[in-house]
N, C-alpha and C positions, 0 to 999 in steps of 0.2 A: 981420172974419174970411173967409176964404175958403171957400165949399161944401166943398170936398174934406176940408178937416181938419173939419168938423162932421160929415160924413158918416161919415168915419173915425173920431171919437169916438161916433156912435151905433154903429158897428159893434162897438167894442170894448166898450162898455156891454152890448151884448146879448150878447156872444160867450163869456162864460164862465156856468160855472152857479151854481145857489143854492149851493152848496158852496163854490165856487170865491171866488164873491162874499164869502162869510161868512169865507175866509181872507184874502182881501185886504184886507178891513174891519178884521180883526183887526189886521193887520200896521198898517195906517195908524192906527189908534186906539192900538195899543201906542207906537209910534213918536212919536205924539203927545204920551204921557203921560210917556214915559221918557227922551224924549230921544234913543234909540238903537233899533235895530231888535230885534224879536224873536229869541231863539234857537229852533229847533225844540222845546226842551223846554217853553217857555213855551206853544206852540202845543197841544202835547200835555196840559198841564194846562188850558188853557182848554177845549177840544173835548172831553176826555176820550177820548181814541184813542190808538193804539201810536206808537210811534216810527218804526215802518216805514211807518204811515199818513200820517204826519205828512210824512215826507222824500220819500214817493212824491207827497205835493201839489205841495211845494214843486220838486220836479223837472219835474211836470207845470205849473205856473206860469210855470215859467221859459221852459220849451220852447215854451209858446205866447205867450210875448213878455210877462207880466203883471207878471213881477220879472226884477230881473238879480241876480246874486251873486257875489262875488270867488272865485275858488277858493282854497279853503286857508285865507282869513279868516273866524272866526268871526262873527255875527252882520252880516252885508254886506250882508242883503237890503235891495234897491232897491225900490220900488215905482213900477212904470212906466205906472200908470193914473192918471188926473186924480181928485183925491178927492170930485169932484161925482158920478163914474160909479159909486160905491161904494155898495152897499147899506147900510141901516142895519143895526149890527152887532145879534146878537141874543145 
């Protein structure tokens, strides 16, 4: 493993907020359990927040490069952060 990739992984691990980390950890855990990505409604139920709050978080995570989505396709969230860099889901 080269030092650049290690530094890049460390930067990713420290570049998301606690709340963003919890959403990322939820996406990872949900996909592991259900073998498909979560819908925004699943995140809404888990975190007890409004639909606009979840949607804005998803847009922010995508803009920051932590996830990727396919426009027009439901449940298309793809996690781009390595699982070992995710916090424990609370």
